All heavy atoms as TSV, in Angstrom:
chain	resi	resn	atom	element	x	y	z
A	1	MET	N	N	348.739	158.819	126.129
A	1	MET	CA	C	347.524	159.636	125.975
A	1	MET	C	C	347.941	160.999	125.428
A	1	MET	O	O	348.972	161.527	125.756
A	1	MET	CB	C	346.859	159.817	127.335
A	1	MET	CG	C	346.418	158.505	127.967
A	1	MET	SD	S	344.712	158.146	128.284
A	1	MET	CE	C	343.810	159.495	128.763
A	2	ASN	N	N	347.066	161.505	124.584
A	2	ASN	CA	C	347.302	162.837	123.952
A	2	ASN	C	C	346.586	163.892	124.776
A	2	ASN	O	O	345.464	163.710	125.195
A	2	ASN	CB	C	346.755	162.840	122.525
A	2	ASN	CG	C	347.404	161.795	121.670
A	2	ASN	OD1	O	348.620	161.784	121.540
A	2	ASN	ND2	N	346.614	160.945	121.032
A	3	LYS	N	N	347.239	165.075	124.928
A	3	LYS	CA	C	346.575	166.224	125.491
A	3	LYS	C	C	346.006	167.030	124.370
A	3	LYS	O	O	346.653	167.240	123.327
A	3	LYS	CB	C	347.548	167.073	126.302
A	3	LYS	CG	C	347.812	166.517	127.660
A	3	LYS	CD	C	348.574	167.501	128.510
A	3	LYS	CE	C	348.790	166.918	129.896
A	3	LYS	NZ	N	349.511	167.867	130.744
A	4	VAL	N	N	344.770	167.507	124.530
A	4	VAL	CA	C	344.081	168.255	123.484
A	4	VAL	C	C	343.478	169.517	124.092
A	4	VAL	O	O	342.828	169.436	125.153
A	4	VAL	CB	C	342.937	167.399	122.874
A	4	VAL	CG1	C	342.137	168.150	121.855
A	4	VAL	CG2	C	343.486	166.098	122.287
A	5	LEU	N	N	343.684	170.637	123.433
A	5	LEU	CA	C	342.964	171.878	123.764
A	5	LEU	C	C	341.905	172.084	122.695
A	5	LEU	O	O	342.185	171.996	121.507
A	5	LEU	CB	C	343.934	173.070	123.763
A	5	LEU	CG	C	344.929	173.092	124.940
A	5	LEU	CD1	C	345.983	174.156	124.678
A	5	LEU	CD2	C	344.189	173.353	126.222
A	6	LEU	N	N	340.692	172.347	123.150
A	6	LEU	CA	C	339.566	172.480	122.270
A	6	LEU	C	C	338.785	173.726	122.603
A	6	LEU	O	O	338.364	173.918	123.758
A	6	LEU	CB	C	338.686	171.229	122.383
A	6	LEU	CG	C	337.447	171.143	121.517
A	6	LEU	CD1	C	337.820	171.038	120.058
A	6	LEU	CD2	C	336.647	169.923	121.933
A	7	GLY	N	N	338.540	174.592	121.617
A	7	GLY	CA	C	337.747	175.789	121.824
A	7	GLY	C	C	336.270	175.498	121.558
A	7	GLY	O	O	335.942	174.827	120.611
A	8	LEU	N	N	335.399	175.969	122.443
A	8	LEU	CA	C	333.977	175.831	122.317
A	8	LEU	C	C	333.362	177.205	122.315
A	8	LEU	O	O	333.774	178.095	123.030
A	8	LEU	CB	C	333.385	175.031	123.485
A	8	LEU	CG	C	333.912	173.622	123.739
A	8	LEU	CD1	C	333.234	173.045	124.996
A	8	LEU	CD2	C	333.646	172.750	122.542
A	9	GLY	N	N	332.306	177.360	121.502
A	9	GLY	CA	C	331.615	178.665	121.474
A	9	GLY	C	C	330.215	178.537	120.861
A	9	GLY	O	O	329.970	177.641	120.072
A	10	SER	N	N	329.355	179.390	121.286
A	10	SER	CA	C	327.987	179.414	120.764
A	10	SER	C	C	327.437	180.828	120.950
A	10	SER	O	O	327.785	181.525	121.870
A	10	SER	CB	C	327.128	178.425	121.530
A	10	SER	OG	O	325.805	178.485	121.076
A	11	ASN	N	N	326.553	181.189	120.016
A	11	ASN	CA	C	325.866	182.477	120.170
A	11	ASN	C	C	324.378	182.421	119.861
A	11	ASN	O	O	323.731	183.410	119.807
A	11	ASN	CB	C	326.562	183.570	119.322
A	11	ASN	CG	C	326.262	183.428	117.842
A	11	ASN	OD1	O	326.019	182.318	117.337
A	11	ASN	ND2	N	326.280	184.552	117.123
A	12	LEU	N	N	323.861	181.216	119.676
A	12	LEU	CA	C	322.413	181.073	119.340
A	12	LEU	C	C	321.773	180.016	120.235
A	12	LEU	O	O	322.432	179.080	120.698
A	12	LEU	CB	C	322.247	180.651	117.889
A	12	LEU	CG	C	322.797	181.647	116.855
A	12	LEU	CD1	C	322.678	181.019	115.452
A	12	LEU	CD2	C	322.067	182.952	116.883
A	13	LYS	N	N	320.502	180.139	120.481
A	13	LYS	CA	C	319.679	179.151	121.188
A	13	LYS	C	C	320.311	178.740	122.541
A	13	LYS	O	O	320.724	177.612	122.723
A	13	LYS	CB	C	319.449	177.924	120.332
A	13	LYS	CG	C	318.639	178.256	119.088
A	13	LYS	CD	C	318.325	177.007	118.319
A	13	LYS	CE	C	317.494	177.372	117.078
A	13	LYS	NZ	N	317.213	176.165	116.251
A	14	CYS	N	N	320.394	179.638	123.459
A	14	CYS	CA	C	320.871	179.413	124.820
A	14	CYS	C	C	322.311	178.880	124.840
A	14	CYS	O	O	322.569	177.702	125.118
A	14	CYS	CB	C	319.934	178.436	125.556
A	14	CYS	SG	S	320.195	178.439	127.344
A	15	PRO	N	N	323.259	179.750	124.536
A	15	PRO	CA	C	324.662	179.384	124.441
A	15	PRO	C	C	325.214	178.646	125.674
A	15	PRO	O	O	325.969	177.694	125.560
A	15	PRO	CB	C	325.404	180.689	124.204
A	15	PRO	CG	C	324.393	181.584	123.587
A	15	PRO	CD	C	323.079	181.179	124.214
A	16	GLU	N	N	324.841	179.096	126.881
A	16	GLU	CA	C	325.358	178.441	128.072
A	16	GLU	C	C	324.905	176.969	128.155
A	16	GLU	O	O	325.714	176.109	128.491
A	16	GLU	CB	C	324.928	179.179	129.333
A	16	GLU	CG	C	325.629	178.645	130.582
A	16	GLU	CD	C	325.386	179.502	131.809
A	16	GLU	OE1	O	324.948	180.651	131.698
A	16	GLU	OE2	O	325.642	178.976	132.905
A	17	ARG	N	N	323.666	176.711	127.812
A	17	ARG	CA	C	323.170	175.340	127.816
A	17	ARG	C	C	323.930	174.493	126.750
A	17	ARG	O	O	324.280	173.343	127.024
A	17	ARG	CB	C	321.667	175.281	127.560
A	17	ARG	CG	C	321.115	173.853	127.616
A	17	ARG	CD	C	319.644	173.783	127.313
A	17	ARG	NE	N	319.462	174.137	125.900
A	17	ARG	CZ	C	318.456	174.817	125.418
A	17	ARG	NH1	N	317.493	175.239	126.208
A	17	ARG	NH2	N	318.359	175.079	124.160
A	18	GLN	N	N	324.136	175.060	125.590
A	18	GLN	CA	C	324.880	174.347	124.524
A	18	GLN	C	C	326.291	173.985	124.952
A	18	GLN	O	O	326.761	172.907	124.705
A	18	GLN	CB	C	324.880	175.144	123.259
A	18	GLN	CG	C	323.515	175.203	122.595
A	18	GLN	CD	C	323.620	175.669	121.190
A	18	GLN	OE1	O	324.407	175.182	120.411
A	18	GLN	NE2	N	322.821	176.678	120.811
A	19	ILE	N	N	326.956	174.905	125.616
A	19	ILE	CA	C	328.323	174.612	126.060
A	19	ILE	C	C	328.320	173.576	127.174
A	19	ILE	O	O	329.139	172.657	127.177
A	19	ILE	CB	C	329.035	175.922	126.487
A	19	ILE	CG1	C	329.351	176.737	125.258
A	19	ILE	CG2	C	330.338	175.582	127.247
A	19	ILE	CD1	C	330.049	178.058	125.500
A	20	ARG	N	N	327.357	173.660	128.092
A	20	ARG	CA	C	327.216	172.609	129.125
A	20	ARG	C	C	326.994	171.247	128.502
A	20	ARG	O	O	327.586	170.250	128.928
A	20	ARG	CB	C	326.076	172.931	130.081
A	20	ARG	CG	C	326.474	173.748	131.276
A	20	ARG	CD	C	325.387	173.725	132.368
A	20	ARG	NE	N	324.008	173.710	131.889
A	20	ARG	CZ	C	323.247	174.808	131.677
A	20	ARG	NH1	N	323.718	175.986	131.923
A	20	ARG	NH2	N	322.004	174.677	131.253
A	21	GLN	N	N	326.136	171.170	127.474
A	21	GLN	CA	C	325.871	169.919	126.822
A	21	GLN	C	C	327.119	169.418	126.106
A	21	GLN	O	O	327.426	168.194	126.103
A	21	GLN	CB	C	324.707	170.062	125.797
A	21	GLN	CG	C	323.380	170.224	126.482
A	21	GLN	CD	C	322.249	170.523	125.502
A	21	GLN	OE1	O	322.476	171.050	124.416
A	21	GLN	NE2	N	321.019	170.208	125.895
A	22	ALA	N	N	327.876	170.285	125.507
A	22	ALA	CA	C	329.142	169.891	124.866
A	22	ALA	C	C	330.134	169.346	125.854
A	22	ALA	O	O	330.782	168.330	125.632
A	22	ALA	CB	C	329.760	171.091	124.113
A	23	LEU	N	N	330.240	169.973	127.027
A	23	LEU	CA	C	331.128	169.492	128.079
A	23	LEU	C	C	330.693	168.100	128.544
A	23	LEU	O	O	331.524	167.194	128.731
A	23	LEU	CB	C	331.133	170.465	129.288
A	23	LEU	CG	C	331.818	171.808	129.050
A	23	LEU	CD1	C	331.569	172.741	130.218
A	23	LEU	CD2	C	333.297	171.636	128.817
A	24	ASN	N	N	329.386	167.883	128.715
A	24	ASN	CA	C	328.887	166.564	129.114
A	24	ASN	C	C	329.173	165.516	128.040
A	24	ASN	O	O	329.548	164.402	128.344
A	24	ASN	CB	C	327.424	166.650	129.427
A	24	ASN	CG	C	327.132	167.346	130.731
A	24	ASN	OD1	O	327.962	167.366	131.626
A	24	ASN	ND2	N	325.985	167.986	130.819
A	25	ALA	N	N	329.054	165.903	126.752
A	25	ALA	CA	C	329.351	164.970	125.700
A	25	ALA	C	C	330.835	164.611	125.620
A	25	ALA	O	O	331.214	163.460	125.433
A	25	ALA	CB	C	328.908	165.568	124.339
A	26	LEU	N	N	331.699	165.609	125.919
A	26	LEU	CA	C	333.133	165.316	125.959
A	26	LEU	C	C	333.478	164.385	127.131
A	26	LEU	O	O	334.315	163.491	126.995
A	26	LEU	CB	C	333.920	166.622	126.074
A	26	LEU	CG	C	333.890	167.511	124.829
A	26	LEU	CD1	C	334.455	168.888	125.150
A	26	LEU	CD2	C	334.647	166.852	123.688
A	27	LYS	N	N	332.807	164.596	128.266
A	27	LYS	CA	C	333.055	163.710	129.420
A	27	LYS	C	C	332.650	162.269	129.149
A	27	LYS	O	O	333.213	161.352	129.717
A	27	LYS	CB	C	332.259	164.234	130.641
A	27	LYS	CG	C	332.769	165.478	131.256
A	27	LYS	CD	C	331.863	165.917	132.382
A	27	LYS	CE	C	332.225	167.283	132.884
A	27	LYS	NZ	N	331.276	167.746	133.930
A	28	ALA	N	N	331.710	162.086	128.235
A	28	ALA	CA	C	331.175	160.739	127.950
A	28	ALA	C	C	331.997	160.012	126.860
A	28	ALA	O	O	331.749	158.834	126.620
A	28	ALA	CB	C	329.728	160.856	127.499
A	29	LEU	N	N	332.954	160.686	126.224
A	29	LEU	CA	C	333.732	160.030	125.207
A	29	LEU	C	C	334.602	158.890	125.799
A	29	LEU	O	O	335.141	159.028	126.877
A	29	LEU	CB	C	334.716	161.026	124.542
A	29	LEU	CG	C	334.085	162.031	123.599
A	29	LEU	CD1	C	335.123	163.077	123.179
A	29	LEU	CD2	C	333.502	161.337	122.385
A	30	PRO	N	N	334.701	157.787	125.089
A	30	PRO	CA	C	335.531	156.688	125.586
A	30	PRO	C	C	337.017	157.058	125.561
A	30	PRO	O	O	337.449	157.848	124.715
A	30	PRO	CB	C	335.256	155.546	124.615
A	30	PRO	CG	C	334.791	156.234	123.342
A	30	PRO	CD	C	334.109	157.493	123.780
A	31	HIS	N	N	337.740	156.546	126.521
A	31	HIS	CA	C	339.209	156.733	126.595
A	31	HIS	C	C	339.585	158.209	126.657
A	31	HIS	O	O	340.627	158.587	126.122
A	31	HIS	CB	C	339.930	156.069	125.409
A	31	HIS	CG	C	339.492	154.651	125.154
A	31	HIS	ND1	N	339.743	153.639	126.043
A	31	HIS	CD2	C	338.800	154.148	124.152
A	31	HIS	CE1	C	339.243	152.526	125.569
A	31	HIS	NE2	N	338.628	152.793	124.417
A	32	THR	N	N	338.741	159.019	127.284
A	32	THR	CA	C	338.926	160.440	127.318
A	32	THR	C	C	338.630	160.984	128.716
A	32	THR	O	O	337.639	160.585	129.339
A	32	THR	CB	C	338.024	161.168	126.286
A	32	THR	OG1	O	338.344	160.628	124.986
A	32	THR	CG2	C	338.231	162.661	126.276
A	33	ASN	N	N	339.463	161.871	129.199
A	33	ASN	CA	C	339.212	162.553	130.488
A	33	ASN	C	C	339.208	164.052	130.234
A	33	ASN	O	O	340.125	164.599	129.649
A	33	ASN	CB	C	340.319	162.217	131.492
A	33	ASN	CG	C	340.346	160.761	131.887
A	33	ASN	OD1	O	339.272	160.177	132.039
A	33	ASN	ND2	N	341.527	160.224	132.029
A	34	LEU	N	N	338.156	164.722	130.703
A	34	LEU	CA	C	338.092	166.179	130.673
A	34	LEU	C	C	338.869	166.665	131.918
A	34	LEU	O	O	338.442	166.440	133.040
A	34	LEU	CB	C	336.632	166.676	130.711
A	34	LEU	CG	C	336.440	168.153	130.812
A	34	LEU	CD1	C	336.933	168.855	129.537
A	34	LEU	CD2	C	334.965	168.464	131.005
A	35	LEU	N	N	340.045	167.273	131.670
A	35	LEU	CA	C	340.886	167.681	132.772
A	35	LEU	C	C	340.502	169.008	133.362
A	35	LEU	O	O	340.528	169.221	134.593
A	35	LEU	CB	C	342.354	167.744	132.326
A	35	LEU	CG	C	342.941	166.420	131.811
A	35	LEU	CD1	C	344.351	166.668	131.311
A	35	LEU	CD2	C	342.892	165.342	132.884
A	36	ASP	N	N	340.112	169.990	132.525
A	36	ASP	CA	C	339.817	171.326	133.008
A	36	ASP	C	C	339.132	172.132	131.895
A	36	ASP	O	O	339.208	171.724	130.734
A	36	ASP	CB	C	341.101	172.010	133.439
A	36	ASP	CG	C	340.864	173.117	134.458
A	36	ASP	OD1	O	339.713	173.375	134.838
A	36	ASP	OD2	O	341.845	173.769	134.876
A	37	TYR	N	N	338.522	173.239	132.258
A	37	TYR	CA	C	338.008	174.166	131.240
A	37	TYR	C	C	338.096	175.576	131.834
A	37	TYR	O	O	338.060	175.797	133.054
A	37	TYR	CB	C	336.589	173.803	130.814
A	37	TYR	CG	C	335.517	173.820	131.880
A	37	TYR	CD1	C	334.758	174.956	132.085
A	37	TYR	CD2	C	335.290	172.684	132.602
A	37	TYR	CE1	C	333.760	174.935	133.042
A	37	TYR	CE2	C	334.295	172.665	133.568
A	37	TYR	CZ	C	333.529	173.790	133.767
A	37	TYR	OH	O	332.557	173.804	134.737
A	38	ALA	N	N	338.256	176.562	130.941
A	38	ALA	CA	C	338.352	177.953	131.287
A	38	ALA	C	C	337.004	178.526	131.693
A	38	ALA	O	O	335.970	177.989	131.233
A	38	ALA	CB	C	338.958	178.755	130.156
A	39	PRO	N	N	336.987	179.577	132.490
A	39	PRO	CA	C	335.709	180.241	132.756
A	39	PRO	C	C	335.109	180.727	131.451
A	39	PRO	O	O	335.836	181.053	130.505
A	39	PRO	CB	C	336.132	181.449	133.632
A	39	PRO	CG	C	337.448	181.093	134.179
A	39	PRO	CD	C	338.098	180.197	133.186
A	40	TYR	N	N	333.799	180.759	131.388
A	40	TYR	CA	C	333.091	181.271	130.213
A	40	TYR	C	C	333.409	182.734	130.017
A	40	TYR	O	O	333.545	183.481	130.988
A	40	TYR	CB	C	331.567	181.111	130.345
A	40	TYR	CG	C	331.082	179.664	130.467
A	40	TYR	CD1	C	329.805	179.436	130.864
A	40	TYR	CD2	C	331.876	178.570	130.167
A	40	TYR	CE1	C	329.300	178.135	130.976
A	40	TYR	CE2	C	331.370	177.284	130.243
A	40	TYR	CZ	C	330.069	177.079	130.679
A	40	TYR	OH	O	329.586	175.812	130.788
A	41	TYR	N	N	333.523	183.147	128.773
A	41	TYR	CA	C	333.678	184.576	128.497
A	41	TYR	C	C	332.892	184.962	127.266
A	41	TYR	O	O	332.595	184.121	126.390
A	41	TYR	CB	C	335.175	184.963	128.346
A	41	TYR	CG	C	335.925	184.225	127.258
A	41	TYR	CD1	C	336.109	184.800	126.007
A	41	TYR	CD2	C	336.433	182.953	127.498
A	41	TYR	CE1	C	336.765	184.134	125.010
A	41	TYR	CE2	C	337.126	182.282	126.513
A	41	TYR	CZ	C	337.289	182.864	125.276
A	41	TYR	OH	O	337.986	182.198	124.304
A	42	HIS	N	N	332.446	186.226	127.221
A	42	HIS	CA	C	331.644	186.737	126.107
A	42	HIS	C	C	332.548	187.462	125.100
A	42	HIS	O	O	333.422	188.230	125.506
A	42	HIS	CB	C	330.572	187.698	126.657
A	42	HIS	CG	C	329.535	186.997	127.442
A	42	HIS	ND1	N	328.393	186.475	126.906
A	42	HIS	CD2	C	329.462	186.737	128.757
A	42	HIS	CE1	C	327.683	185.897	127.882
A	42	HIS	NE2	N	328.313	186.076	128.999
A	43	ASN	N	N	332.286	187.234	123.827
A	43	ASN	CA	C	333.016	187.933	122.749
A	43	ASN	C	C	331.997	188.522	121.829
A	43	ASN	O	O	331.000	187.877	121.470
A	43	ASN	CB	C	333.846	186.937	121.947
A	43	ASN	CG	C	335.192	186.671	122.586
A	43	ASN	OD1	O	335.646	187.372	123.426
A	43	ASN	ND2	N	335.766	185.592	122.115
A	44	PRO	N	N	332.224	189.755	121.348
A	44	PRO	CA	C	331.332	190.332	120.339
A	44	PRO	C	C	331.553	189.603	118.987
A	44	PRO	O	O	332.650	189.122	118.734
A	44	PRO	CB	C	331.785	191.788	120.259
A	44	PRO	CG	C	333.187	191.790	120.746
A	44	PRO	CD	C	333.287	190.672	121.751
A	45	PRO	N	N	330.515	189.520	118.193
A	45	PRO	CA	C	330.693	188.885	116.867
A	45	PRO	C	C	331.538	189.771	115.939
A	45	PRO	O	O	331.618	190.971	116.142
A	45	PRO	CB	C	329.273	188.788	116.348
A	45	PRO	CG	C	328.518	189.895	117.010
A	45	PRO	CD	C	329.169	190.057	118.340
A	46	TRP	N	N	332.171	189.144	114.987
A	46	TRP	CA	C	332.853	189.903	113.959
A	46	TRP	C	C	332.448	189.287	112.630
A	46	TRP	O	O	331.960	188.196	112.555
A	46	TRP	CB	C	334.379	189.935	114.170
A	46	TRP	CG	C	335.075	188.613	114.143
A	46	TRP	CD1	C	335.184	187.745	115.202
A	46	TRP	CD2	C	335.701	187.974	113.044
A	46	TRP	NE1	N	335.875	186.621	114.829
A	46	TRP	CE2	C	336.223	186.738	113.476
A	46	TRP	CE3	C	335.896	188.325	111.725
A	46	TRP	CZ2	C	336.889	185.866	112.634
A	46	TRP	CZ3	C	336.590	187.479	110.880
A	46	TRP	CH2	C	337.060	186.263	111.377
A	47	GLY	N	N	332.671	190.021	111.573
A	47	GLY	CA	C	332.148	189.583	110.279
A	47	GLY	C	C	330.717	190.105	110.156
A	47	GLY	O	O	330.512	191.275	109.973
A	48	ARG	N	N	329.772	189.203	110.359
A	48	ARG	CA	C	328.332	189.626	110.360
A	48	ARG	C	C	328.032	190.217	111.738
A	48	ARG	O	O	327.819	189.493	112.696
A	48	ARG	CB	C	327.470	188.417	110.076
A	48	ARG	CG	C	327.511	188.008	108.648
A	48	ARG	CD	C	326.596	186.832	108.308
A	48	ARG	NE	N	325.329	186.887	109.000
A	48	ARG	CZ	C	324.535	185.838	109.157
A	48	ARG	NH1	N	324.880	184.673	108.688
A	48	ARG	NH2	N	323.383	185.951	109.788
A	49	LYS	N	N	327.962	191.507	111.845
A	49	LYS	CA	C	327.836	192.219	113.105
A	49	LYS	C	C	326.445	192.108	113.725
A	49	LYS	O	O	326.252	192.368	114.878
A	49	LYS	CB	C	328.177	193.707	112.939
A	49	LYS	CG	C	329.602	193.941	112.469
A	49	LYS	CD	C	330.609	193.735	113.529
A	49	LYS	CE	C	331.976	194.093	112.960
A	49	LYS	NZ	N	333.025	193.777	113.811
A	50	GLY	N	N	325.435	191.709	112.967
A	50	GLY	CA	C	324.048	191.678	113.479
A	50	GLY	C	C	323.726	190.418	114.287
A	50	GLY	O	O	322.576	190.068	114.388
A	51	GLN	N	N	324.728	189.776	114.847
A	51	GLN	CA	C	324.546	188.548	115.599
A	51	GLN	C	C	324.653	188.852	117.077
A	51	GLN	O	O	325.271	189.839	117.494
A	51	GLN	CB	C	325.603	187.535	115.265
A	51	GLN	CG	C	325.789	187.181	113.831
A	51	GLN	CD	C	326.905	186.148	113.677
A	51	GLN	OE1	O	326.809	185.044	114.175
A	51	GLN	NE2	N	327.976	186.567	113.028
A	52	PRO	N	N	324.096	187.933	117.923
A	52	PRO	CA	C	324.353	188.082	119.370
A	52	PRO	C	C	325.826	187.785	119.691
A	52	PRO	O	O	326.536	187.178	118.920
A	52	PRO	CB	C	323.450	186.976	119.978
A	52	PRO	CG	C	322.553	186.512	118.895
A	52	PRO	CD	C	323.167	186.842	117.603
A	53	SER	N	N	326.239	188.226	120.869
A	53	SER	CA	C	327.598	187.966	121.351
A	53	SER	C	C	327.813	186.454	121.501
A	53	SER	O	O	326.851	185.721	121.776
A	53	SER	CB	C	327.859	188.645	122.663
A	53	SER	OG	O	327.862	190.042	122.495
A	54	TYR	N	N	329.046	186.027	121.435
A	54	TYR	CA	C	329.416	184.633	121.618
A	54	TYR	C	C	329.745	184.361	123.067
A	54	TYR	O	O	330.331	185.213	123.763
A	54	TYR	CB	C	330.587	184.245	120.763
A	54	TYR	CG	C	330.267	183.988	119.318
A	54	TYR	CD1	C	330.128	185.019	118.417
A	54	TYR	CD2	C	330.065	182.679	118.895
A	54	TYR	CE1	C	329.805	184.773	117.102
A	54	TYR	CE2	C	329.732	182.431	117.562
A	54	TYR	CZ	C	329.616	183.494	116.687
A	54	TYR	OH	O	329.293	183.219	115.376
A	55	LEU	N	N	329.445	183.162	123.517
A	55	LEU	CA	C	329.922	182.647	124.802
A	55	LEU	C	C	330.955	181.605	124.470
A	55	LEU	O	O	330.676	180.689	123.670
A	55	LEU	CB	C	328.761	182.037	125.563
A	55	LEU	CG	C	329.077	181.589	126.988
A	55	LEU	CD1	C	329.468	182.788	127.872
A	55	LEU	CD2	C	327.909	180.878	127.639
A	56	ASN	N	N	332.156	181.714	125.027
A	56	ASN	CA	C	333.265	180.870	124.668
A	56	ASN	C	C	333.953	180.257	125.911
A	56	ASN	O	O	333.851	180.820	127.001
A	56	ASN	CB	C	334.326	181.621	123.899
A	56	ASN	CG	C	333.802	182.176	122.607
A	56	ASN	OD1	O	333.426	183.340	122.549
A	56	ASN	ND2	N	333.773	181.382	121.595
A	57	THR	N	N	334.622	179.162	125.704
A	57	THR	CA	C	335.518	178.564	126.675
A	57	THR	C	C	336.513	177.698	125.947
A	57	THR	O	O	336.381	177.443	124.752
A	57	THR	CB	C	334.751	177.747	127.760
A	57	THR	OG1	O	335.644	177.428	128.821
A	57	THR	CG2	C	334.166	176.494	127.201
A	58	VAL	N	N	337.526	177.253	126.653
A	58	VAL	CA	C	338.519	176.303	126.133
A	58	VAL	C	C	338.611	175.138	127.103
A	58	VAL	O	O	338.599	175.364	128.337
A	58	VAL	CB	C	339.908	176.985	125.991
A	58	VAL	CG1	C	340.978	176.007	125.538
A	58	VAL	CG2	C	339.830	178.179	125.049
A	59	VAL	N	N	338.688	173.925	126.583
A	59	VAL	CA	C	338.764	172.741	127.421
A	59	VAL	C	C	340.063	172.046	127.204
A	59	VAL	O	O	340.664	172.074	126.147
A	59	VAL	CB	C	337.594	171.776	127.194
A	59	VAL	CG1	C	336.263	172.429	127.506
A	59	VAL	CG2	C	337.597	171.207	125.777
A	60	LEU	N	N	340.556	171.366	128.263
A	60	LEU	CA	C	341.756	170.558	128.204
A	60	LEU	C	C	341.336	169.089	128.411
A	60	LEU	O	O	340.731	168.761	129.430
A	60	LEU	CB	C	342.761	170.944	129.291
A	60	LEU	CG	C	344.022	170.107	129.415
A	60	LEU	CD1	C	344.852	170.126	128.125
A	60	LEU	CD2	C	344.860	170.606	130.579
A	61	LEU	N	N	341.640	168.255	127.414
A	61	LEU	CA	C	341.286	166.834	127.459
A	61	LEU	C	C	342.555	166.013	127.412
A	61	LEU	O	O	343.574	166.436	126.881
A	61	LEU	CB	C	340.453	166.450	126.226
A	61	LEU	CG	C	339.178	167.173	125.925
A	61	LEU	CD1	C	338.719	166.779	124.533
A	61	LEU	CD2	C	338.153	166.855	126.950
A	62	LYS	N	N	342.433	164.810	127.959
A	62	LYS	CA	C	343.472	163.796	127.783
A	62	LYS	C	C	342.743	162.633	127.139
A	62	LYS	O	O	341.716	162.189	127.650
A	62	LYS	CB	C	344.057	163.388	129.129
A	62	LYS	CG	C	345.525	163.095	129.093
A	62	LYS	CD	C	346.047	162.882	130.495
A	62	LYS	CE	C	347.533	162.816	130.443
A	62	LYS	NZ	N	348.109	162.505	131.728
A	63	THR	N	N	343.222	162.116	126.015
A	63	THR	CA	C	342.512	161.087	125.300
A	63	THR	C	C	343.447	160.118	124.611
A	63	THR	O	O	344.559	160.455	124.271
A	63	THR	CB	C	341.540	161.741	124.262
A	63	THR	OG1	O	340.771	160.693	123.656
A	63	THR	CG2	C	342.286	162.502	123.206
A	64	ARG	N	N	342.925	158.931	124.384
A	64	ARG	CA	C	343.606	157.918	123.556
A	64	ARG	C	C	343.028	157.911	122.153
A	64	ARG	O	O	343.515	157.181	121.321
A	64	ARG	CB	C	343.455	156.536	124.196
A	64	ARG	CG	C	344.285	156.384	125.435
A	64	ARG	CD	C	344.340	154.944	125.864
A	64	ARG	NE	N	345.088	154.845	127.139
A	64	ARG	CZ	C	344.714	154.105	128.144
A	64	ARG	NH1	N	343.618	153.380	128.070
A	64	ARG	NH2	N	345.416	154.108	129.207
A	65	LEU	N	N	341.982	158.689	121.933
A	65	LEU	CA	C	341.379	158.744	120.598
A	65	LEU	C	C	342.332	159.412	119.626
A	65	LEU	O	O	343.144	160.243	120.002
A	65	LEU	CB	C	340.056	159.515	120.664
A	65	LEU	CG	C	338.978	158.934	121.544
A	65	LEU	CD1	C	337.773	159.865	121.578
A	65	LEU	CD2	C	338.581	157.560	121.074
A	66	THR	N	N	342.286	159.013	118.335
A	66	THR	CA	C	343.153	159.614	117.309
A	66	THR	C	C	342.484	160.864	116.748
A	66	THR	O	O	341.315	161.050	116.801
A	66	THR	CB	C	343.451	158.616	116.194
A	66	THR	OG1	O	342.206	158.167	115.636
A	66	THR	CG2	C	344.205	157.446	116.707
């Protein structure tokens, strides 16, 4: 099984809900286990400054997927 670190982030349309939905989708992947995820944290946007702040986390997966 491969260990995978995956960054998740959103800043539009209820970011917390979107990250929760992404975590649930990752849990549903075949041959994959969601081992852990970091606490959510807020980051200011860069580049286009007129955006809302980002909500981010990192997840640790174990998977047989390629």
